[in-house]
C-alpha positions as CSV (number, residue, x, y, z in Angstrom):
1,X,80.9,86.5,106.1
2,X,82.5,83.1,105.6
3,X,84.6,82.5,102.5
4,X,83.2,79.8,100.2
5,X,85.1,76.6,100.2
6,X,85.0,76.0,96.5
7,X,84.1,78.5,93.8
8,X,82.9,77.1,90.5
9,X,84.9,78.2,87.4
10,X,84.0,77.6,83.8
11,X,86.0,75.0,81.8
12,X,87.1,77.9,79.5
13,X,88.6,79.8,82.5
14,X,90.3,76.8,83.9
15,X,91.8,75.9,80.5
16,X,93.0,79.4,80.0
17,X,94.7,79.4,83.4
18,X,96.4,76.1,82.6
19,X,97.6,77.5,79.3
20,X,99.0,80.7,80.9
21,X,100.6,78.6,83.6
22,X,102.3,76.3,81.1
23,X,103.5,79.3,79.0
24,X,105.0,80.8,82.2
25,X,106.6,77.5,83.0
26,X,108.1,77.1,79.5
27,X,109.4,80.7,79.5
28,X,111.0,80.2,82.9
29,X,112.8,77.1,81.8
30,X,113.9,78.7,78.5
31,X,115.4,81.7,80.5
32,X,117.1,79.2,82.8
33,X,115.4,80.7,85.9
34,X,114.8,78.5,88.9
35,X,111.5,78.8,90.8
36,X,113.4,80.5,93.7
37,X,115.0,83.1,91.4
38,X,111.8,84.0,89.6
39,X,109.8,84.1,92.8
40,X,112.4,86.5,94.4
41,X,112.3,88.7,91.3
42,X,108.5,88.8,91.3
43,X,108.4,89.4,95.1
44,X,106.2,86.4,95.7
45,X,106.7,83.0,97.5
46,X,108.0,80.0,95.7
47,X,104.8,78.1,96.4
48,X,102.7,80.9,94.8
49,X,104.8,80.6,91.7
50,X,104.3,76.9,91.6
51,X,100.5,77.5,91.9
52,X,100.6,80.0,89.1
53,X,102.4,77.5,86.9
54,X,99.8,74.8,87.7
55,X,97.0,77.2,86.7
56,X,95.5,77.6,90.1
57,X,92.5,80.0,89.8
58,X,92.9,81.4,93.3
59,X,96.2,83.3,92.6
60,X,96.0,87.0,92.5
61,X,95.9,88.5,89.0
62,X,98.7,91.0,89.8
63,X,101.1,88.2,90.8
64,X,100.2,86.2,87.6
65,X,100.7,89.2,85.4
66,X,104.0,90.2,87.1
67,X,105.4,86.7,86.7
68,X,104.3,86.5,83.0
69,X,105.9,89.9,82.4
70,X,109.2,88.9,83.9
71,X,109.3,85.7,81.8
72,X,108.4,87.6,78.7
73,X,105.0,85.9,78.1
74,X,102.8,88.3,76.0
75,X,99.5,89.0,77.7
76,X,97.8,91.0,75.0
77,X,97.8,91.0,71.2
78,X,97.3,94.8,71.1
79,X,100.2,97.0,70.0
80,X,101.9,98.7,72.9
81,X,101.2,102.1,71.5
82,X,97.5,101.4,71.2
83,X,97.4,100.1,74.8
84,X,99.2,103.2,76.1
85,X,96.8,105.5,74.2
86,X,93.8,103.6,75.7
87,X,95.2,104.1,79.2
88,X,95.8,107.8,78.6
89,X,92.2,108.2,77.3
90,X,90.9,106.5,80.4
91,X,92.9,108.8,82.6
92,X,91.5,111.8,80.8
93,X,88.0,110.6,81.5
94,X,88.8,110.3,85.2
95,X,90.1,113.8,85.4
96,X,86.8,115.1,83.9
97,X,84.8,113.4,86.6
98,X,83.8,115.5,89.6
99,X,85.6,114.9,92.9
100,X,82.3,114.7,94.7
101,X,78.9,113.5,93.5
102,X,76.9,114.9,96.4
103,X,76.1,118.5,96.5
104,X,76.9,120.4,99.7
105,X,74.2,120.1,102.4
106,X,72.5,123.3,103.4
107,X,73.0,124.2,107.0
108,X,69.9,123.7,109.1
109,X,68.7,126.7,111.1
110,X,67.4,125.1,114.3
111,X,67.0,128.4,116.3
112,X,63.4,128.3,117.3
């Protein structure tokens, strides 16, 4: 399947990405980090970091979150304890789920 050339994004999403990118840029400048230094710490290329700072919607969310984390940009308003408790609750749910959804198939007796 061919990847679409341009994907439509809502104005709200684009503005949010621009805001996050500018927050990362400001935090990087305040910490006196160069783009090369921050990219190396995040394990990404310098060009990807520049795209993140511009608010490019095609950057991976993992890279964006890692860069924001290194710069100290808060991503959530929730208390850290509440976030950790939520993650633990989700892990507990996953351990309760069965490993297999399908029941074992009965062997077919094809001796005629």
